[in-house]
N, C-alpha and C positions, 0 to 999 in steps of 0.2 A: 346656433349649434345646440341640439337638445341633449339633455342628460342621458337619455337612453342610447343615443348614438355614441356618446363617450364611453358608456359602460360596455357596449358591445365591442368597441375597439380595444378596450383594456383587457376584456376576457379573451378576445381573439389573439392578442399578442402573447398572453400567458399560455394559451393552448398551443401556439406555434412553438414555444420554447420547451414545453414539458417533455416531449419524447426524444429530444435531440440525442442523448447519450445511448439510446437503446440499440441502434445499429452497431455502434462501436463495441457494445457488450455482447454482440451476436445473439441478442434476444429478438431483434426485429430485422426484417429484410430491408435493404435499401430501396427497392422499388415500392414497397408498402409505405415507407416514410415519404418517398417522393409524391405518391398519390395524396397522402394526408396533408403534406405541406401545400401542395397545389390547391387542395380544397379549402384550407384555412386562409391562404392568400386571396382566393376568390371571395371568401366571406369578408375579409377585411376591406377589399375594394368595394364590395356591395354595401357594407356597413358605413363606409365613409360617405356614400351617396345618401344615406339615411332614408331608404324607401319605407313604405308603410306595409307592404305585403311580405309576410314571412310564413314559414311552414305552419299550417294548422295542426291541431292535435291528431286529427284522423290521418293526416299524411305521415306524421311521425310513427304512428302505430302500424300503418301499412308498410313503411320501410323496415320497421323492426321485424315484422313477420317475414318479409322478403329476405332478411339476413339469416333467418334460422337455418335454411339449408346450407348456406355458406359456412355457418358456425359448425354444423355437423361435419361437413367435409373437412374443415380446418382441424377440428378436434380428433375425429376418428380416423380419417384417411391420410391427411397430409402430415400430421405430426404424431400419429399413432398413440394417442392418449396423453401426450404431454400437455400440461395445463397452462404454462406461463404464456407461450406465444398466442394461442387462441384467445386467452383472456385479454391480453394486450391489444390484439386486433379488435376484439369486441369493444373495449374501452375507447379506442380511437374512433371507431365507427359511431359509437354513442355520442362522443364529444362533438364530432362534425355535425351530426343530425341536430343536436341540441343548439349548436351555434346558429344554425339556420332557422331555429324556432324560438329565438329569444323575443318573446312578446311581453311577458309579465315580469314583475320585479323578482319573484321567487325563481324564475327560470334561470337567472344568472347564477344563483347559488347551487342549483342542481348541476349546471354545467361546470362550475368551479370544483364541485366534488369529483367529477370525472377527470378534470385536469389534474387535480391533486393526486388521484390514483395513478395517472401516468407519471407524475413526478416521483411518487414513491417507487414505482417500478424502475425508473431510471436510476434512482439512488441506490435501491436495494440490490441491483445487479451490476453496479459499477465497482471496479476494483482498481481503477487507474487514478493516480493522484490528481490528474487534471479535472476530475469531477468536482473539486473544490471551486474551480472557476465557475463551473455551471451552477453550483449551489449558491454562490454569491450573486450571480446574475439573476437567478430565479427568485432568491430572497428579496433582492432590491426591487424587482418588478412587482412582486407580491405586495410588499409594503407600500409601494406607490399606488397600486390598485386599491388596496383597502383604505388608504388615506383619502384618495379621491372619492371613493364610494361614500365615506363618512361625510366629506365636504358636500357632495351632491345631496345627501339626505338632509343635512342642516339647511342648505339653501332651499330645498323643496318645502321645508316647514314654513319658511317665510314667503312662500308663494312664487319663488323663482322657477322658471321652466326652461330657461336658456342659459347656456354656459357662455356668458358675455362679460363676466367680471374679470379683473386682473388675475393672471395666473398666480397660484399660491406657491411660494418657494419651498420645494420639498427636498432639494439636494442635500442640505445639511442634515435634515431629519432622517432621510433614508440612509445616509452614510453612517451616522452615529448609531441608528437602530440596528443596522447590519453588523457593525462592529460589536455592539453590545450583545447581539445574538450569539456571536462566536465566543465572546468572553464568558457568557453564561453557559453556552452549550458545551464547551470543552470540559469544564469541571463536571457537568452533569454526565457527559459521556464516560468520564473516568469512574464515576461512582454508581451509575445505574447498573442493575443486574445484567449479567452477560447471558446470551443465548448460545446454543451449541455451535451454530455456524455464523460467521460474520456477515454473510449475505445469502439471499434466498436461493440463488442458483446453485451454489456449492460447486462451481466449476472453474473458478479463477485460480490463478497461481500467484496472486499478488503483483502481477505485472500488467494487468489489463488484457491479457490474451488467454486463449484456451490452452490448457496444458498439452504439450506435444512431447514426443519421445526425444531423448537426448542422445541416444546411441548406446545406452547400457541396457541390454535385454538378454533373454536366454540365448539368442543367436545373433552373431555379428557377421555381417557380410564384409567384403573388402571395400564397400562403399559407405559404410555407416558413419564412421567418424569423419571421413573426408567430406561428407555432406554437411556437417555441422561446424566445420572449422571456419566458415565464413560468418557464423552467427555471433553477434556481440551481446546476446542475452546473458544475464548473470546466472551462473549455476550455483555458486555459494560465496559466502563472505567469511573471512577469517580474521580474528583479533588475537594476535600473538601477545601474550601477557608479559613477556620479557621486554625490557627496554630496547634490546638490540634487534628485536624482530626475528624473522626466520633465520635459522642457522643453515646456510646453503640453499639449494634449490628446493622449491615446494613441489613434491611429487605425491599425489593422492591416488591411492589404489581403490578402484571401485568394482572391478570384476576380473575373474580369471577364466580362461578358456583353454581346454585341453584337447578336444576332439575336433579335428579338421575334416569336413565332409563337403564335397561338391562346391568348393570355393568359399566356404563359410566356416565359422567356428561355433561350436556348441559350448554353453557355459558349464563350468565344473559343478557337479551336484553338491548339495549341502552334506557335510560330513559330521557336523557337531552343532549343538545348540547351547549357547552360553546364557547364563543368568547372572544378575548382579550379585556380587560377593563383597560385602563389607565396604570399607572406605575405598573410594575411587571408582565405585560402580563395577563395570565390566573389566576384568583383568585379562589382558591379552598376552601377557608374558611377564616373566620376572626380570626386571631391569632397574637400574638406577635412574630416577626421574631427573631430566635435565631442564625441561621447559614445558609450558602449557599453552594451549590455544583454544579459543572458543569459536565454534563454527555455527553458521546459519545457512542451512541447506534449502535452496528453492525446490519446490516440487518438480521432479524430473520424470514423472510417470514411470518410476522405477523403484524397486526395493533396495537397490544398491546404496550402501552407506560409505561414501568416500572418506578414507582415513589416510593420514600420513603413513608412509611405509615404516616409519620409526615409532608408530603409536604403541604404547604400552598399556594404557588404561583409557576407558571411555566412560564419561558421566552422561547418561542419557535416560530420559523418562520413557522406559520401555521395559516390558516384562522379559524380553529375551532377544538374542541376536543369533541369526544363522551364520555359520562360517563354512565355506566350501573347501574342497580339497586344495585349492590354490591359496587359501588364507585370505580370501576376500569376504567381507561382511555384508549382510543384507538384513533388512527389517522384515517383520512378519507381514505388515501391510504397507503399501506405498503411501507416504505422507501426502495429504492434500492441502497442506499449508506449510509455512516455513518451519523447519525442524531445527531446534537449537540443541547443541551438545558441546561438551568440553573434553579435550583430549590431552592426556599426559604423554609426553614423548621421551624416549630414552636418550641418555647421553651418548651411548655407544653407537647410535645410528640405527641402521635398518634391522627390523625384527621380522621374523617369518614364522607364522603359525601353520604354514603349509606342511603337509605330511611329506616325509621323504619317499623317494620311489620304492616300490616293492622289490624285494630281493629274493622272494620265495618262488620265483618262476611263474607267478600268476600274471594276468594281463596288466600292463602299466600304461595308462593313457598318455603320460608324458613321453613315452617311447614309441607311440603308435607310428606305423609307417604309412598311414593313410595320406595321400597327397604327395608322397615322395616318389618322383619319377627317376628313371636312370639319368636323365639330364641333370636334375637337381643333385643327385648323389655324386655324380662325377664332378660337378662344379664345386660342391662342398669339399670333396677330397682335395681338389686342386688348391682352394683358398685356405682351408684350415691347416693343412700340413699334418705333421705327425707328432706334435708336442703333447703336453698334458692337456686335459680337458679345459683348464683355465686358459692356456695359451691358444688353443683352438678357438674358444669362444671369443677371446679378444681379437684374434686375427679376423674372424668373420665380421665382428662388429666394426672393426677399423676399416675393412675393405668396403663394406656396404656404405659406411658413413662418408667415405672419401671418393669412391669411384662411381657412385650412382648419383642421380639427380632427383631432387624433391619437386613434386608438382601436384596440384590438386585438380588439374585438368584431366588426368588419366583416371577416370572413375568407372570406365566400362571394361568388359573383358571380351576379347575377340577370339578366344580359343577355350578349349576345355581344361587347360592347365594354366591358369592366370599367373601362378607363381613362377612356373618354368618360363613363361613368356617374359615376365618381369626380369628374371635373372639373366636369361640368355639372349633376349632380343631388345626390349625397350630400355631397360635399365633406368627407368624413371617411374615414379609413383608417389603415393603419400605414405604416412606412417604405418598404416595397416599392411601395406605390401612389404615394407622393410621388416616389420616385426614378424609377419607370417613367414617370409623367406628365411629369416634367421632361425626361427623355431624349426622349420623343416630341415634346414641344413644341419643344425645341431643334432636333431634326432637321427639323421642319416649317419652321423658320426657316433651314434650310441650314447649321446649326452642328453639326459632328460631335460625337457624345456616346455614352456607353455607361453601363450600370449596373454598379456595383461592390458586392460584398459583402465583409464582414469583421467586425471588432469595433471598437467605439468605447467608450473609457473603461476605467478600471481601478480596482480597489479596493485601497487600501493596507492591508496586514496589519501591525498594530503589533508583533506578536510577533517579526517579523524583517523585514529590508529587502527584501521583495519585494511585488509587486503581483499581485492576482488578477483575471483576466479570466474572467467566467462566460459561459455560453451565453446568458444574458439580455442580455449586451452585444453580441449579434449585431446587425448593422445593415446597411442598404443606402444608398448615396449615388450621386452622379453625377460622372463625369469628362467635361469638355467641352474641346474643342480651340479655343484662341484664337490667332489668327494671330500675334500679337506675343509671346505668352507660352508657347505650347505647351499641353500637357494640364494642366488645373487642376481641383481638387476643389471641388464644390458640394454642399451638404447642404440640401435643401429641407424636410426634416422639421421640424416645429415644435420649439422647444427642450424643451418639456415631454414630447415623445415620443421624444427621443433617450435612449439608455441612460445612466443616471446611477448615482451611488454611493448605496447605501442609507444612510439616516440612522442615526446611532449608537444604541446601546442594548444591553441584555443579549443580545437575540437575535442581533444582528450580532457581538458579542464571542464568543458561543458558536460561531457559524458560523466565525469566524476561527480560533478555537482548534482546531476540528475540521479546518479546512483545513490548518493547520500540522501536525497529527498525520498526516492522510491523505497529505500530500505527503511527509513523511519515511518513511511506510510504503511508499508507491509507489517512492520513489527508493532507499531503502536496504534494503528487504526484497524486494519483488516483482521489481524490475529490477536488483538488485545482481548484478554479474557480475565476470568476470575483470579487466576494465579498472578497476573500482573497487578490486579487490584490489591491482592494480599501483599505483594512486594512493595507497592507504594505506601501502604499503611505501615509496613515494617520499617521502611526507610524514614518516614516522617516520625515514627516513634524513636528511632535512633537519633534523628536530628533534634528532636525535642529534648532527649536526655543529654545530648552533648551541649545544647544551649544552656541548660540549667545545671550542668555539672553533676548530674545524678546517675550517670551511666555505671553499669556494673563492670566487673573485670572483663578484659578483652576476651578471655577464653569463654566465659559464660555468654557474652554478647554474641560471639561468633556462632555459638551453638544454637542461639535462639533465632537469629536472622537467617531466613531461608535464602539459599543461593538460587540463581536462575535455573539450575538443574536439580531436580528433586531427588538427589542421592547425596550421601556424605561426600564432601569435597576433600581433595588432597591438596595440602598447602605447601608441601615441601618443595623448595627450589623456586617459588614464585618471588618476583621482585616488585610486583605491583598488583594489588588485589582489586577485584571488581568492586568491592564495597567502597574503597577509597574513591574510585572514579564515580561511582553512583552518588556518594556524598557531595563531591564537587559539582555533579550535575544538578543535584537538588539545590545547592547554594546558588548556582547560576540561574536556575529557574526562578527561585525566590527573588533574586536581584532583578531579573527581567520583568517579573510581575510588578515589583515596586517601581521600577523605571517607567513601565507602561502606565501605572496609576499616576505617577508624577507628571508625565507628559499629558495625560488626559485632564488633570486638574489645571495645568497651565493653559492648555488649549481652551478649556471651558471658561477660565477667568478672562482670557483675552477676547473670546468671542461671545461672552454672555450678553444678553440683551440689556441695553441701558435703561435706567430707571426713568419712567415717564409718569405724568399725572394719571394717565389711564391705567397703567400697571399698578400704581399705588392705590387708586380708587378700588380696582377689582380685588386687590389683596386685602384691603380694609373690609370689603363686604364678606370676603371669605372668613376673615378672622372673627367678625361679629357673628356670622352664622355658626362658627365653631364654638363661640362663647355662649350660645343658647338664644341669641336674638333672632327671631324669624326674619329672613331676608328673601322674599320671593324674587324669582327672576324678573317678574314684571314690575317690581317696585322702582319708581322713578328716582333720579338722584336727589331731588329736593325732598321727596317724601322719605327717602332713606336717611337724609341728614336730620329731619325732624324727629324721626323715630329714634335715632342714635342719641340726640340731645335730650330727649325726654327720659331715656333710660340711663344716660351717663351725662349729667349736666356739666361736670368738670371738663368734658372733652369738647365743649361747644366751639372754642376758638380754633383748635387744630382741625377739627372735623369740617368746620365751615370753610377754612382756608383750603383744605385739600379738595373739597367738593367744588368750590369755585374754580380752582385751577383745572380740574377735570372737565367742567362744563366749557371753559374757554378752549381747551385743547380738543375735546371730542365734538363739540357742537358749534363752537365759535370759529373753527378753522384757524386758530392761532397756534403757532409753534411756541412752546414754552422756552424762554431763554435758558441758557446753561446756568446762569447764576440763580434762577428761580427753582431749578431742579433740586438744589440744596434745600430750599424751603419745603419742597415736596417730601424729600426724605426725612427732614426734621419733623414735619407735621405727622407723617406716618409713624415715626418712632414715638412721638408723644402720645398718639392714640393707642398704640400697642402697649406702651408702658402703663397708661391709665387702665387699660383692660386687665393687665396682669395684677395691678393693685386692687382693682375691684373684684377680681376673681379670688 
């Protein structure tokens, strides 16, 4: 088996693995990967036969010229000027051609350069945590390849041309080297300068998929939320800072809709622009703060900022927030990565920044009669009765929630009046039908009302103190204006149709474990930036001060350490601070690092190579070379001993003993008994001690 055959096979296996993540990242088409894989497999089968005819240089150049029209079509016509896909296609084509042209030693390095480019493209466009598995596999294969290349080069210097020697054990080396790469790489990742985007494509949402709409937009049809209620994708995570967790149900308001047209709702227009004002960031209302929660919002392809209905203040790194007529908040620009913010909630419950209905006779959107048919008006009169506005709203809510059926199968409309059909004929639908019907019924009774979308409910993750809100928690409800109470929330959807928490089981536990891993991957890998580096430095500074007892007063320390939200934080009413949890996390990390080091030392001690005469002899040559005595590689053992004795006469006896044992072991074919190994170690120690005294 020739060295060149082995080298071709190693390069081929590496080329086969390099572009695997690209289709999952939607950077490469599956058919293109299939063609590439087929070509590389064909190369591996051909390389295993070790033929002598490979592509000449002129054939490579001709194929390169033939690809130029395809490159133009790929770049200018197929992808309309986009750069990444055509360049990846070109790199894959070049790698395949170079594989079939591996003739000279330098050809393999040129091919490996193209393979490494494909590897970088795979890593730079990957946002899914599973890419770590790919990284480990590629790193292990690369280390094996480079080690064998080094071995082939050494054997070739001694005149060997065939790979017929005993296989070199590489499993331990590759395993340890891979682990050390991560041990060294993780701290480097934490301290190296950050770039603007965590990956070159700028299209991921931290979930490994392309960002898609979540149902919060300028217009909501009667099918929008119903279509995402089956999705288990995470919309946001919440960490309630109080020990007792959320107080009551978790209801997050994201959008309000007042205009009903042609079976759909138009979003309420912005009416105000808020800017941060002193401690607490954005003040949404005057209230007594009862609890705090920290949010991590996934990119939803929407400007909507989901907030609890009892939110009073928001700490957010933003220059301003839009607030619409219905009291829903939105960002200036949709976030393209995880957005972190902290919310202070009132003790008294629900707050409303929505404007009251107009009373000057002008047009009032929440009293619009659009969509109200005679059938809806008559049905509302029958159900609501003649009580106060509050009594009528409660009657409608109660009737819809008990006499109608919830289903997600009814997502189409078979008539021009879907709400009338829902109320008078089918009596079944999903939350948007229930909320839309109640809004139109209330308006027909001259009670101002609007449709509101957001999220209802949250799933506690037992692995850590946060709650998960999934896209399946998307929900629609109603806000009605009552003269004596202001805007109030009503939810006419039957209880069995409202978003709930999935029952426990292995499936839910596995999903929660994956949520925990993906959240940490999103937060501390994909979106890790300069601000996080500053946080780490601040936390270690605080840890250092606490260890040495030289910390300043708590008030001054709190003023210096920056919180995760870059606005002054409000601490009233909190029972557990993020700083305390961060300090515990730092201690846990330090403990894990020390435990890992201890395990590594124990493993090394138990698996270290035993002392032999050969190892002792080679170590002695190295020590003498370091002490200034010339020891050429070609110097024979007896000549080495004579040279040592001439320069260090006092070391004649241990040097002679050590050299003789080495000759017996290396050239005499004799295994040194265990009891004589102690003599080897003693002789080596005597020589090293003599060298130290002489030095």
